[in-house]
Backbone of each chain as ProteinMPNN parsed JSONL, in Angstrom:
{"seq_chain_A": "XXXXXXXXXXXXXXXXXXXXXXXXXXXXXXXXXXXXXXXXXXXXXXXXXXXXXXXXXXXXXXXXXXXXXXXXXXXXXXXXXXXXXXXXXXXXXXXXXXXXXXXXXXXXXXXXXXXXXXXXXXXXXXXXXXXXXXXXXXXXXXXXXXXXXXXXXXXXXXXXXXXXXXXXXXXXXXXXXXXXXXXXXXXXXXXXXXXXXXXXXXXXXXXXXXXXXXX", "coords_chain_A": {"N_chain_A": [[112.504, 93.193, 92.174], [113.33, 95.732, 94.29], [114.988, 97.027, 97.271], [113.966, 99.535, 98.011], [111.42, 99.513, 96.898], [110.239, 97.34, 98.179], [110.342, 98.199, 100.842], [108.732, 100.386, 100.497], [106.216, 99.262, 99.85], [105.8, 97.864, 102.232], [105.677, 99.955, 104.05], [103.411, 101.207, 103.14], [101.543, 99.231, 103.697], [101.824, 99.247, 106.461], [100.843, 101.784, 107.145], [98.189, 101.513, 106.572], [97.499, 99.556, 108.391], [97.946, 100.992, 110.759], [95.908, 102.856, 110.537], [93.622, 101.207, 110.53], [93.905, 100.058, 113.047], [93.615, 102.309, 114.656], [90.94, 102.947, 114.142], [89.62, 100.579, 114.914], [90.473, 100.056, 117.598], [90.053, 102.465, 118.969], [87.546, 102.953, 118.226], [87.051, 105.128, 116.63], [87.018, 107.556, 114.012], [87.862, 110.083, 113.837], [89.038, 112.981, 112.247], [89.87, 111.65, 110.034], [89.636, 111.514, 106.524], [86.801, 110.535, 104.88], [86.334, 110.79, 102.236], [88.857, 110.702, 100.999], [89.475, 108.047, 101.618], [87.487, 106.716, 100.197], [88.229, 107.394, 97.621], [90.596, 105.989, 97.495], [89.628, 103.375, 97.446], [88.461, 103.314, 94.93], [90.763, 103.747, 93.425], [92.258, 101.392, 93.927], [90.48, 99.389, 93.018], [90.243, 100.001, 90.309], [92.827, 99.761, 89.503], [93.647, 97.171, 89.983], [92.384, 95.444, 88.25], [93.502, 93.561, 86.687], [93.994, 91.538, 88.325], [93.318, 88.809, 88.287], [93.883, 88.121, 85.777], [96.427, 88.852, 84.785], [99.231, 87.221, 85.743], [101.577, 88.125, 88.031], [103.101, 87.772, 90.424], [103.007, 85.828, 93.461], [103.247, 87.435, 95.616], [102.343, 89.909, 94.616], [99.63, 89.305, 94.159], [98.687, 88.701, 96.741], [99.219, 91.142, 98.106], [97.663, 92.926, 96.603], [95.083, 91.993, 97.101], [94.979, 92.44, 99.838], [95.204, 95.247, 99.97], [92.906, 96.065, 98.551], [90.921, 94.846, 100.086], [91.337, 95.932, 102.73], [90.993, 98.658, 102.243], [88.34, 98.807, 101.46], [87.213, 97.837, 103.776], [87.843, 99.881, 105.612], [86.337, 102.02, 104.606], [83.853, 100.902, 104.951], [83.686, 100.711, 107.789], [83.71, 103.464, 108.402], [81.427, 104.368, 107.226], [79.276, 102.706, 107.964], [79.554, 101.466, 110.479], [78.082, 101.43, 113.648], [79.074, 102.858, 115.881], [81.544, 104.001, 115.064], [80.858, 105.581, 112.87], [79.641, 107.736, 113.986], [81.717, 109.288, 114.808], [82.826, 110.458, 112.675], [84.273, 113.196, 110.971], [82.172, 114.843, 109.652], [81.341, 117.464, 108.949], [83.673, 118.824, 108.45], [84.866, 117.427, 106.45], [84.685, 118.25, 103.58], [85.571, 118.369, 100.992], [85.061, 118.446, 97.514], [85.244, 115.634, 96.23], [84.364, 114.299, 94.023], [84.862, 115.966, 91.968], [87.402, 115.4, 91.373], [87.485, 112.979, 90.213], [86.374, 112.908, 87.594], [88.064, 114.637, 85.904], [90.46, 113.153, 86.086], [89.683, 110.815, 84.854], [89.054, 111.691, 82.283], [91.567, 112.597, 81.505], [92.877, 110.166, 81.483], [91.642, 109.013, 79.336], [92.87, 110.29, 77.297], [95.633, 110.151, 77.803], [97.473, 107.42, 77.91], [98.845, 104.049, 77.906], [97.87, 102.077, 76.173], [94.849, 101.998, 74.267], [92.918, 100.456, 75.864], [90.508, 98.843, 78.017], [91.679, 97.97, 80.452], [94.173, 99.316, 80.432], [93.461, 102.039, 80.225], [91.963, 102.38, 82.556], [93.933, 101.729, 84.366], [95.76, 103.851, 84.054], [94.01, 105.879, 84.808], [93.698, 105.201, 87.508], [96.207, 105.755, 88.507], [96.416, 108.519, 88.131], [94.326, 109.327, 89.735], [95.136, 108.404, 92.239], [97.192, 110.132, 92.683], [96.004, 112.523, 93.426], [94.34, 111.832, 95.433], [94.861, 112.231, 98.13], [94.235, 114.811, 98.708], [91.598, 115.612, 99.827], [92.026, 114.664, 102.444], [94.244, 116.16, 103.333], [93.151, 118.713, 103.283], [91.197, 118.384, 105.202], [92.806, 118.006, 107.438], [93.872, 120.536, 107.687], [91.663, 121.871, 108.54], [91.168, 120.713, 110.918], [91.137, 121.298, 114.346], [92.58, 120.048, 116.497], [94.884, 117.637, 115.703], [94.929, 114.212, 115.991], [97.562, 112.058, 117.132], [97.765, 109.536, 115.83], [96.445, 109.947, 113.442], [98.034, 111.893, 112.239], [100.388, 110.399, 112.047], [99.532, 108.42, 110.312], [99.118, 109.821, 107.856], [101.676, 110.751, 107.476], [103.12, 108.35, 107.155], [101.981, 107.505, 104.789], [103.04, 109.379, 103.088], [105.748, 108.752, 103.306], [105.812, 106.234, 102.143], [105.323, 106.985, 99.498], [107.614, 108.489, 98.937], [109.53, 106.515, 99.11], [108.773, 105.031, 96.921], [109.446, 106.778, 94.881], [112.231, 106.752, 95.135], [112.62, 104.097, 94.506], [111.982, 104.175, 91.776], [113.986, 105.807, 90.778], [116.167, 104.165, 91.272], [115.463, 101.973, 89.634], [115.504, 103.153, 87.163], [118.233, 103.71, 86.707], [119.401, 101.226, 87.169], [117.902, 99.157, 86.009], [115.767, 99.657, 84.006], [116.409, 101.844, 82.39], [114.918, 103.663, 80.99], [112.253, 106.096, 80.786], [109.239, 105.8, 82.594], [106.628, 107.407, 81.914], [103.879, 107.756, 82.749], [103.284, 106.443, 85.381], [105.455, 107.579, 86.802], [105.427, 110.382, 86.604], [102.893, 110.929, 87.662], [103.305, 109.846, 90.194], [105.309, 111.485, 91.151], [104.069, 113.979, 91.35], [102.148, 113.317, 93.223], [103.747, 112.8, 95.461], [104.868, 115.292, 95.837], [102.712, 116.719, 96.809], [102.729, 116.139, 99.454], [104.647, 117.668, 100.536], [104.44, 120.124, 102.109], [103.059, 119.166, 104.271], [104.889, 117.344, 105.328], [106.811, 119.148, 106.196], [105.546, 120.551, 108.331], [104.891, 118.38, 109.979], [107.362, 117.255, 110.677], [108.45, 119.443, 111.924], [106.721, 119.734, 114.113], [107.291, 117.425, 115.39], [109.977, 117.74, 116.062], [109.89, 119.992, 117.719], [108.459, 118.959, 119.728], [105.696, 119.46, 119.808], [102.099, 119.837, 119.379], [100.759, 118.687, 116.297], [100.078, 121.025, 113.796], [98.415, 122.344, 111.088], [98.676, 125.18, 108.968], [95.804, 127.141, 108.214]], "CA_chain_A": [[112.037, 93.858, 93.417], [114.471, 96.286, 95.039], [114.701, 97.301, 98.685], [113.108, 100.735, 98.129], [110.03, 99.167, 96.58], [109.741, 96.458, 99.251], [110.104, 99.075, 102.011], [107.583, 101.234, 100.156], [104.992, 98.466, 100.015], [105.629, 97.53, 103.665], [105.243, 101.196, 104.713], [102.003, 101.401, 102.741], [100.782, 98.255, 104.499], [101.886, 99.704, 107.863], [99.966, 102.946, 107.399], [96.808, 101.009, 106.558], [97.336, 98.868, 109.684], [97.836, 102.065, 111.769], [94.568, 103.456, 110.423], [92.634, 100.211, 110.964], [94.048, 99.923, 114.504], [93.008, 103.506, 115.274], [89.482, 102.853, 114.026], [89.099, 99.431, 115.669], [90.71, 100.116, 119.057], [89.442, 103.661, 119.566], [86.183, 103.098, 117.678], [86.918, 106.52, 116.193], [87.701, 107.909, 112.742], [87.94, 111.552, 113.85], [90.205, 113.527, 111.542], [90.156, 110.883, 108.808], [88.722, 111.912, 105.447], [86.119, 109.419, 104.223], [86.45, 110.994, 100.781], [90.143, 110.139, 100.569], [89.396, 106.584, 101.697], [86.661, 106.249, 99.069], [89.042, 107.518, 96.388], [91.556, 104.879, 97.481], [88.915, 102.153, 97.023], [88.345, 103.412, 93.456], [92.131, 103.584, 92.897], [92.661, 99.972, 93.964], [89.596, 98.561, 92.18], [90.517, 100.241, 88.875], [94.205, 99.39, 89.173], [93.9, 95.738, 90.143], [91.455, 94.661, 87.426], [94.222, 92.427, 86.076], [94.383, 90.682, 89.452], [93.194, 87.369, 87.977], [94.246, 87.808, 84.372], [97.885, 88.915, 84.594], [99.928, 86.716, 86.926], [102.928, 88.67, 88.205], [103.748, 86.973, 91.482], [102.102, 85.58, 94.603], [103.371, 88.664, 96.43], [101.437, 90.924, 94.041], [98.226, 88.914, 94.367], [98.362, 88.852, 98.173], [99.208, 92.57, 98.458], [96.513, 93.579, 95.95], [93.881, 91.584, 97.846], [95.026, 93.119, 101.145], [94.915, 96.682, 99.759], [91.481, 96.225, 98.188], [90.113, 94.425, 101.245], [91.435, 96.873, 103.86], [90.439, 99.979, 101.894], [86.867, 98.662, 101.528], [86.897, 97.678, 105.212], [87.921, 101.194, 106.268], [85.153, 102.804, 104.178], [82.675, 100.29, 105.599], [83.677, 101.161, 109.195], [83.412, 104.906, 108.527], [80.068, 104.644, 106.734], [78.172, 101.882, 108.487], [79.683, 100.97, 111.87], [77.176, 102.32, 114.398], [79.822, 103.752, 116.78], [82.598, 104.747, 114.356], [80.33, 106.597, 111.935], [79.291, 108.966, 114.746], [82.922, 110.103, 115.071], [83.327, 110.976, 111.39], [84.217, 114.674, 110.946], [81.357, 115.077, 108.445], [81.243, 118.885, 108.588], [84.953, 119.369, 107.936], [85.31, 116.645, 105.287], [83.741, 118.765, 102.566], [86.218, 118.482, 99.681], [84.2, 117.806, 96.511], [86.187, 114.688, 95.603], [83.887, 113.856, 92.701], [85.486, 116.845, 90.971], [88.748, 114.871, 91.057], [87.364, 111.716, 89.465], [86.115, 113.127, 86.165], [89.268, 115.089, 85.168], [91.436, 112.044, 86.0], [89.188, 109.844, 83.866], [89.21, 112.314, 80.954], [93.012, 112.576, 81.21], [93.241, 108.772, 81.167], [91.143, 108.723, 77.985], [93.826, 110.859, 76.324], [97.024, 109.781, 78.087], [97.522, 106.012, 78.383], [99.786, 103.252, 77.096], [97.045, 101.493, 75.099], [93.434, 102.356, 74.457], [92.114, 99.273, 76.255], [89.855, 99.109, 79.32], [92.636, 97.789, 81.555], [95.215, 100.357, 80.411], [92.869, 103.364, 80.511], [91.624, 102.41, 83.993], [95.207, 101.713, 85.102], [96.239, 105.247, 84.04], [93.052, 106.635, 85.641], [93.942, 104.934, 88.936], [97.447, 106.446, 88.883], [96.125, 109.964, 88.221], [93.442, 109.542, 90.89], [95.897, 108.225, 93.473], [98.054, 111.313, 92.869], [95.255, 113.633, 94.057], [93.391, 111.275, 96.42], [95.179, 112.684, 99.492], [93.816, 116.216, 98.893], [90.559, 115.792, 100.86], [92.6, 114.403, 103.775], [95.09, 117.307, 103.708], [92.245, 119.842, 103.558], [90.558, 118.092, 106.492], [93.797, 118.25, 108.496], [94.0, 121.999, 107.872], [90.473, 122.351, 109.25], [91.049, 120.105, 112.257], [91.824, 122.091, 115.372], [93.683, 119.24, 117.034], [95.08, 116.414, 114.91], [95.474, 113.215, 116.926], [98.871, 111.569, 116.664], [97.676, 108.414, 114.881], [96.057, 110.491, 112.136], [99.253, 112.505, 111.684], [101.315, 109.311, 111.699], [98.982, 107.748, 109.133], [99.399, 110.631, 106.66], [103.146, 110.792, 107.33], [103.556, 107.058, 106.596], [101.567, 107.5, 103.379], [104.036, 110.178, 102.362], [107.023, 108.009, 103.291], [105.625, 105.177, 101.117], [105.486, 107.591, 98.17], [109.034, 108.875, 98.756], [110.262, 105.264, 98.845], [108.493, 104.628, 95.531], [110.267, 107.64, 94.003], [113.608, 106.215, 95.197], [112.555, 102.838, 93.749], [111.996, 104.489, 90.341], [115.344, 106.294, 90.451], [117.0, 102.952, 91.245], [115.117, 101.128, 88.47], [115.922, 103.868, 85.948], [119.68, 103.56, 86.509], [119.886, 99.848, 87.267], [117.13, 98.113, 85.3], [114.926, 99.943, 82.844], [117.119, 102.823, 81.541], [114.02, 104.561, 80.239], [111.315, 106.72, 81.721], [107.831, 105.406, 82.53], [106.042, 108.727, 82.161], [102.579, 107.822, 83.443], [103.4, 106.237, 86.839], [106.49, 108.37, 87.485], [104.993, 111.789, 86.726], [101.785, 110.922, 88.642], [103.868, 109.587, 91.524], [106.081, 112.659, 91.59], [103.085, 114.999, 91.755], [101.533, 112.825, 94.468], [104.7, 112.985, 96.563], [105.048, 116.75, 96.039], [101.572, 117.23, 97.59], [102.977, 115.91, 100.883], [105.822, 118.462, 100.952], [104.253, 121.041, 103.257], [102.674, 118.36, 105.448], [106.137, 116.824, 105.89], [107.5, 120.242, 106.889], [104.881, 120.815, 109.616], [104.928, 117.158, 110.788], [108.713, 117.116, 111.239], [108.65, 120.581, 112.846], [106.0, 119.457, 115.365], [107.981, 116.298, 116.048], [111.233, 118.254, 116.631], [109.602, 120.917, 118.825], [107.617, 118.266, 120.72], [104.402, 120.141, 120.015], [100.96, 119.278, 118.656], [100.81, 118.962, 114.852], [99.055, 122.018, 113.413], [98.649, 122.846, 109.727], [98.079, 126.502, 108.79], [94.533, 127.027, 107.463]], "C_chain_A": [[113.27, 94.4, 94.145], [114.013, 96.7, 96.43], [113.761, 98.492, 98.835], [111.646, 100.361, 97.913], [109.436, 98.279, 97.676], [109.422, 97.3, 100.486], [108.887, 99.957, 101.755], [106.287, 100.483, 100.359], [104.725, 98.147, 101.489], [105.145, 98.773, 104.424], [103.783, 101.484, 104.388], [101.104, 100.475, 103.561], [100.699, 98.737, 105.948], [100.91, 100.848, 108.088], [98.509, 102.524, 107.38], [96.518, 100.301, 107.883], [97.154, 99.898, 110.797], [96.425, 102.634, 111.756], [93.509, 102.48, 110.937], [92.687, 100.044, 112.48], [93.364, 101.088, 115.201], [91.49, 103.352, 115.28], [88.946, 101.73, 114.914], [89.292, 99.605, 117.17], [90.012, 101.333, 119.661], [87.993, 103.834, 119.134], [85.968, 104.558, 117.228], [87.637, 106.719, 114.865], [87.817, 109.432, 112.661], [89.205, 111.998, 113.109], [90.567, 112.774, 110.274], [89.138, 111.27, 107.74], [88.122, 110.673, 104.785], [86.279, 109.554, 102.707], [87.768, 110.45, 100.246], [90.081, 108.625, 100.576], [88.556, 106.021, 100.554], [87.427, 106.339, 97.755], [90.047, 106.376, 96.321], [90.876, 103.574, 97.055], [88.806, 102.153, 95.495], [89.715, 103.181, 92.813], [92.486, 102.095, 92.834], [91.782, 99.125, 93.039], [89.914, 98.764, 90.7], [91.935, 99.819, 88.513], [94.407, 97.875, 89.154], [92.893, 94.891, 89.363], [92.157, 93.401, 86.914], [94.63, 91.422, 87.144], [94.367, 89.209, 89.039], [93.605, 87.066, 86.548], [95.764, 87.812, 84.203], [98.584, 88.402, 85.849], [101.327, 87.318, 86.99], [103.673, 87.841, 89.233], [102.731, 86.801, 92.609], [102.078, 86.827, 95.489], [102.371, 89.703, 95.943], [99.988, 90.571, 94.354], [97.835, 89.142, 95.821], [98.237, 90.336, 98.524], [97.999, 93.272, 97.84], [95.231, 93.248, 96.708], [93.834, 92.298, 99.194], [94.65, 94.583, 100.982], [93.45, 96.889, 99.421], [90.612, 95.926, 99.406], [90.137, 95.445, 102.364], [90.81, 98.219, 103.504], [88.911, 99.935, 101.912], [86.429, 98.55, 102.99], [86.87, 99.011, 105.92], [86.709, 102.038, 105.897], [83.91, 102.241, 104.851], [82.577, 100.801, 107.045], [83.169, 102.604, 109.291], [81.985, 105.226, 108.104], [78.99, 103.939, 107.552], [78.326, 101.427, 109.939], [78.986, 101.964, 112.805], [77.937, 103.298, 115.291], [80.774, 104.635, 115.981], [82.002, 105.872, 113.511], [79.907, 107.871, 112.657], [80.507, 109.884, 114.877], [83.489, 110.705, 113.79], [83.135, 112.494, 111.341], [83.471, 115.124, 109.687], [81.395, 116.537, 108.001], [82.545, 119.443, 108.034], [85.382, 118.663, 106.658], [84.467, 117.024, 104.081], [84.365, 118.883, 101.183], [85.359, 117.77, 98.633], [85.056, 116.844, 95.679], [85.673, 114.16, 94.268], [84.482, 114.729, 91.608], [86.878, 116.359, 90.609], [88.629, 113.697, 90.091], [87.251, 111.974, 87.962], [87.367, 113.608, 85.417], [90.316, 113.976, 85.028], [90.994, 111.05, 84.932], [89.368, 110.397, 82.45], [90.683, 112.285, 80.547], [93.435, 111.165, 80.796], [92.762, 108.387, 79.779], [92.125, 109.238, 76.933], [95.237, 110.353, 76.535], [97.05, 108.385, 78.706], [98.509, 105.266, 77.495], [99.057, 102.626, 75.912], [95.598, 101.89, 75.348], [92.638, 101.077, 74.702], [91.535, 99.598, 77.634], [90.883, 99.044, 80.446], [93.639, 98.933, 81.594], [94.65, 101.734, 80.752], [92.537, 103.463, 81.998], [92.891, 102.387, 84.853], [95.766, 103.135, 85.189], [95.344, 106.109, 84.933], [93.388, 106.451, 87.123], [95.218, 105.629, 89.398], [97.194, 107.942, 89.044], [95.284, 110.225, 89.472], [94.209, 109.393, 92.195], [96.743, 109.459, 93.753], [97.321, 112.41, 93.64], [94.356, 113.147, 95.194], [93.639, 111.804, 97.826], [94.638, 114.082, 99.757], [92.688, 116.389, 99.921], [91.108, 115.606, 102.278], [93.45, 115.597, 104.224], [94.217, 118.519, 104.041], [91.586, 119.633, 104.918], [91.536, 118.358, 107.639], [93.938, 119.744, 108.758], [92.817, 122.513, 108.691], [90.399, 121.792, 110.672], [91.815, 120.951, 113.255], [92.93, 121.261, 115.996], [93.719, 117.908, 116.287], [95.639, 115.344, 115.85], [96.665, 112.506, 116.288], [98.715, 110.471, 115.614], [97.29, 108.908, 113.493], [97.264, 111.123, 111.462], [100.234, 111.443, 111.234], [100.85, 108.605, 110.42], [99.348, 108.513, 107.86], [100.901, 110.682, 106.404], [103.635, 109.495, 106.685], [103.145, 106.932, 105.131], [102.592, 108.258, 102.545], [105.36, 109.447, 102.235], [106.964, 106.911, 102.234], [105.816, 105.76, 99.727], [106.937, 107.996, 97.917], [109.841, 107.623, 98.422], [110.003, 104.786, 97.418], [109.283, 105.483, 94.547], [111.697, 107.108, 93.968], [113.688, 104.91, 94.411], [112.646, 103.114, 92.253], [113.354, 105.014, 89.902], [116.262, 105.087, 90.314], [116.726, 102.154, 89.969], [115.568, 101.808, 87.176], [117.41, 103.593, 85.676], [120.109, 102.097, 86.442], [119.151, 98.865, 86.363], [116.586, 98.581, 83.973], [115.634, 100.862, 81.852], [116.183, 103.547, 80.595], [112.954, 105.038, 81.193], [109.914, 106.174, 81.495], [107.018, 106.636, 82.921], [104.792, 108.67, 83.041], [102.735, 107.576, 84.946], [104.382, 107.195, 87.505], [106.08, 109.828, 87.629], [103.854, 111.878, 87.754], [102.351, 110.776, 90.052], [104.641, 110.768, 92.05], [105.133, 113.756, 92.097], [102.466, 114.601, 93.099], [102.461, 113.097, 95.645], [104.869, 114.462, 96.88], [103.92, 117.321, 96.907], [101.799, 117.055, 99.092], [104.01, 116.884, 101.431], [105.52, 119.321, 102.181], [103.787, 120.275, 104.479], [103.929, 117.829, 106.13], [106.823, 117.901, 106.736], [106.88, 120.439, 108.279], [104.93, 119.6, 110.533], [106.306, 117.051, 111.463], [108.984, 118.245, 112.232], [107.961, 120.277, 114.182], [106.695, 118.337, 116.14], [109.246, 116.812, 116.742], [110.945, 119.133, 117.843], [108.718, 120.266, 119.889], [106.279, 118.972, 120.913], [103.335, 119.477, 119.15], [101.1, 119.631, 117.165], [99.688, 119.937, 114.5], [99.358, 122.474, 112.005], [98.006, 124.221, 109.613], [96.847, 126.398, 107.891], [94.72, 127.601, 106.058]], "O_chain_A": [[114.142, 93.638, 94.562], [112.819, 96.722, 96.731], [112.864, 98.475, 99.678], [110.756, 100.818, 98.63], [108.277, 98.442, 98.056], [108.368, 97.138, 101.101], [108.11, 100.244, 102.665], [105.356, 101.003, 100.974], [103.58, 98.157, 101.939], [104.312, 98.67, 105.324], [103.019, 101.942, 105.237], [100.05, 100.881, 104.052], [99.649, 98.65, 106.583], [100.222, 100.883, 109.108], [97.682, 103.102, 108.086], [95.424, 100.429, 108.433], [96.316, 99.715, 111.679], [95.821, 102.866, 112.803], [92.611, 102.867, 111.685], [91.651, 99.905, 113.129], [92.642, 100.913, 116.182], [90.835, 103.597, 116.293], [87.933, 101.905, 115.591], [88.374, 99.331, 117.943], [89.442, 101.242, 120.748], [87.295, 104.733, 119.604], [84.897, 105.139, 117.407], [88.698, 106.148, 114.616], [87.865, 110.005, 111.572], [90.292, 111.46, 113.323], [91.452, 113.19, 109.526], [87.938, 111.346, 108.006], [88.841, 109.862, 104.201], [86.351, 108.557, 101.989], [87.811, 109.822, 99.188], [90.575, 107.979, 99.652], [88.879, 104.967, 100.006], [87.295, 105.476, 96.887], [90.328, 105.851, 95.244], [91.491, 102.755, 96.372], [89.027, 101.13, 94.848], [89.821, 102.507, 91.789], [92.957, 101.605, 91.808], [92.287, 98.239, 92.35], [89.863, 97.814, 89.919], [92.221, 99.546, 87.347], [95.235, 97.361, 88.402], [92.582, 93.766, 89.755], [91.547, 92.347, 86.73], [95.488, 90.569, 86.919], [95.272, 88.45, 89.386], [93.672, 85.904, 86.146], [96.331, 86.918, 83.576], [98.545, 89.05, 86.894], [102.162, 87.063, 86.122], [104.734, 87.282, 88.955], [101.74, 87.526, 92.697], [101.042, 87.214, 96.03], [101.645, 90.304, 96.736], [99.208, 91.43, 94.765], [96.779, 89.708, 96.104], [97.267, 90.745, 99.162], [97.379, 94.119, 98.483], [94.393, 94.121, 96.931], [92.764, 92.714, 99.64], [93.862, 95.11, 101.767], [92.816, 97.801, 99.953], [89.68, 96.669, 99.713], [89.087, 95.798, 102.902], [90.176, 98.854, 104.346], [88.261, 100.896, 102.323], [85.401, 99.101, 103.384], [85.986, 99.264, 106.739], [86.117, 102.695, 106.754], [83.025, 102.988, 105.27], [81.521, 101.265, 107.474], [82.327, 102.93, 110.127], [81.398, 106.212, 108.551], [77.923, 104.5, 107.803], [77.341, 101.043, 110.57], [79.253, 103.165, 112.769], [77.512, 104.442, 115.452], [80.822, 105.849, 116.177], [82.554, 106.97, 113.439], [79.819, 108.941, 112.056], [80.364, 111.097, 115.037], [84.516, 111.383, 113.82], [82.056, 113.021, 111.611], [84.06, 115.709, 108.778], [81.473, 116.817, 106.805], [82.546, 120.399, 107.259], [86.157, 119.207, 105.871], [83.644, 116.239, 103.611], [83.744, 119.447, 100.282], [84.968, 116.62, 98.834], [85.524, 117.178, 94.59], [86.447, 113.633, 93.469], [84.598, 114.302, 90.46], [87.476, 116.845, 89.649], [89.514, 113.441, 89.275], [87.94, 111.343, 87.16], [87.703, 113.035, 84.381], [90.976, 113.863, 83.995], [91.819, 110.508, 84.196], [89.778, 109.679, 81.538], [91.014, 111.988, 79.399], [94.242, 110.988, 79.882], [93.372, 107.551, 79.113], [92.207, 108.702, 75.828], [95.971, 110.144, 75.569], [96.694, 108.198, 79.87], [98.953, 105.78, 76.468], [99.557, 102.639, 74.787], [95.18, 102.092, 76.488], [91.812, 100.666, 73.886], [92.006, 100.502, 78.325], [90.957, 99.941, 81.286], [93.93, 99.467, 82.665], [95.277, 102.506, 81.477], [92.789, 104.488, 82.632], [92.916, 102.961, 85.942], [96.193, 103.576, 86.256], [95.821, 106.945, 85.701], [93.369, 107.407, 87.897], [95.309, 106.05, 90.552], [97.696, 108.563, 89.981], [95.494, 111.21, 90.179], [93.982, 110.142, 93.145], [96.989, 109.801, 94.91], [97.934, 113.143, 94.415], [93.688, 113.95, 95.845], [92.718, 111.824, 98.642], [94.582, 114.507, 100.911], [92.806, 117.234, 100.808], [90.701, 116.311, 103.201], [93.376, 116.0, 105.385], [94.514, 119.262, 104.977], [91.432, 120.576, 105.694], [91.144, 118.873, 108.686], [94.103, 120.17, 109.901], [92.951, 123.476, 109.446], [89.675, 122.313, 111.521], [92.982, 121.281, 113.047], [94.083, 121.69, 116.035], [92.738, 117.165, 116.243], [96.7, 115.537, 116.444], [96.753, 112.378, 115.067], [99.439, 110.461, 114.618], [97.743, 108.365, 112.485], [97.498, 110.922, 110.27], [100.844, 111.562, 110.171], [101.657, 108.242, 109.564], [99.833, 107.921, 106.896], [101.344, 110.658, 105.256], [104.466, 109.527, 105.777], [103.859, 106.332, 104.328], [102.96, 107.839, 101.448], [106.017, 109.508, 101.197], [107.936, 106.678, 101.516], [106.403, 105.111, 98.861], [107.431, 107.858, 96.798], [110.724, 107.654, 97.565], [110.884, 104.21, 96.778], [109.736, 104.994, 93.512], [112.306, 107.023, 92.901], [114.682, 104.64, 93.736], [113.312, 102.373, 91.53], [113.823, 104.715, 88.804], [117.039, 104.991, 89.363], [117.661, 101.71, 89.302], [115.963, 101.143, 86.218], [117.792, 103.281, 84.548], [121.064, 101.76, 85.743], [119.717, 97.839, 85.986], [116.887, 97.999, 82.93], [115.496, 100.704, 80.639], [116.595, 103.995, 79.525], [112.764, 104.472, 82.27], [109.449, 106.089, 80.359], [106.755, 106.876, 84.099], [104.662, 109.456, 83.979], [102.346, 108.44, 85.731], [104.173, 107.587, 88.653], [106.349, 110.449, 88.657], [103.839, 112.77, 88.602], [101.942, 111.476, 90.978], [104.639, 111.034, 93.251], [105.372, 114.371, 93.136], [102.286, 115.433, 93.989], [102.024, 113.566, 96.696], [104.998, 114.845, 98.043], [104.128, 118.281, 97.648], [101.16, 117.722, 99.907], [104.235, 116.936, 102.64], [106.245, 119.265, 103.174], [104.077, 120.675, 105.606], [104.032, 117.856, 107.356], [107.339, 117.631, 107.821], [107.594, 120.489, 109.281], [105.003, 119.762, 111.751], [106.402, 116.79, 112.662], [109.654, 118.047, 113.246], [108.526, 120.521, 115.248], [106.687, 118.309, 117.371], [109.564, 116.393, 117.855], [111.635, 119.054, 118.86], [108.281, 120.926, 120.832], [105.782, 119.076, 122.035], [103.646, 118.652, 118.29], [101.51, 120.739, 116.821], [98.524, 119.727, 114.843], [100.463, 122.95, 111.743], [96.897, 124.418, 110.109], [96.852, 125.647, 106.916], [93.78, 127.605, 105.263]]}, "seq_chain_B": "XXXXXXXXXX", "coords_chain_B": {"N_chain_B": [[107.451, 93.472, 75.934], [109.135, 96.175, 77.716], [107.304, 98.198, 78.49], [104.824, 96.928, 78.69], [105.337, 95.566, 80.904], [104.861, 97.453, 82.673], [102.963, 97.261, 84.581], [104.063, 96.073, 86.723], [104.29, 96.877, 89.248], [102.834, 97.765, 92.477]], "CA_chain_B": [[108.274, 94.706, 75.943], [109.159, 96.698, 79.093], [106.113, 98.998, 78.84], [103.697, 96.087, 79.16], [105.672, 95.181, 82.282], [104.687, 98.635, 83.522], [102.051, 96.944, 85.692], [104.713, 95.116, 87.619], [104.342, 97.433, 90.616], [101.49, 97.842, 93.076]], "C_chain_B": [[108.147, 95.371, 77.327], [107.887, 97.464, 79.456], [104.997, 98.086, 79.338], [104.014, 95.571, 80.556], [105.392, 96.341, 83.219], [103.769, 98.335, 84.688], [102.734, 96.047, 86.708], [104.854, 95.678, 89.03], [102.927, 97.563, 91.148], [100.907, 99.226, 92.822]], "O_chain_B": [[107.159, 95.152, 78.028], [107.432, 97.396, 80.598], [104.301, 98.422, 80.296], [103.118, 95.188, 81.307], [105.647, 96.247, 84.419], [103.777, 99.059, 85.683], [102.071, 95.342, 87.468], [105.454, 95.05, 89.901], [101.953, 97.487, 90.4], [99.784, 99.508, 93.24]]}, "name": "protein", "num_of_chains": 2, "seq": "XXXXXXXXXXXXXXXXXXXXXXXXXXXXXXXXXXXXXXXXXXXXXXXXXXXXXXXXXXXXXXXXXXXXXXXXXXXXXXXXXXXXXXXXXXXXXXXXXXXXXXXXXXXXXXXXXXXXXXXXXXXXXXXXXXXXXXXXXXXXXXXXXXXXXXXXXXXXXXXXXXXXXXXXXXXXXXXXXXXXXXXXXXXXXXXXXXXXXXXXXXXXXXXXXXXXXXXXXXXXXXXXX"}
């Protein structure tokens, strides 16, 4: 475990806490894409199948349970909580995210480490996580005014991915000395999708103005 | 082998 990876996991945890706080304290999920959150539930459930079979460390078990639990909790709030579900931007959150699931699954059937259920679903979850942010980014482009917590949430998600890239660079030179194509290529593509959001987020932060993404 | 350790991250 290197510092980049620990910081990456902590940042990921932080952005989930920011989102849960926004939903619980403001009883609002305005500007948050339910489709992205649902994709994250699928990502975690398909990635952490080995939760009880492969023991890595207590840290892994706790973090996996937290990620699965919080992601399901967020979807529950947005779908079923009587107050929060009224604030869901249903009309703007129109990205057909089911069109993301099938291609990722087909790709996982062809590109995986082993043709076993765990490995194919593990690859599927990496490919799906790479594109899961798309509905959220599209929703941000459609939102007239993006509230700060939503912008912060997406920014922290991006920071977590950048830290994971740094973690892989570190592990390549210091530990593994070989390339892990599936997680690293998926992760690189995922991080690249945040590039223009980062540009507009940092620009709005520097100019002290409201975050606005071009449509 | 290292590849099977590929699941050592979250």
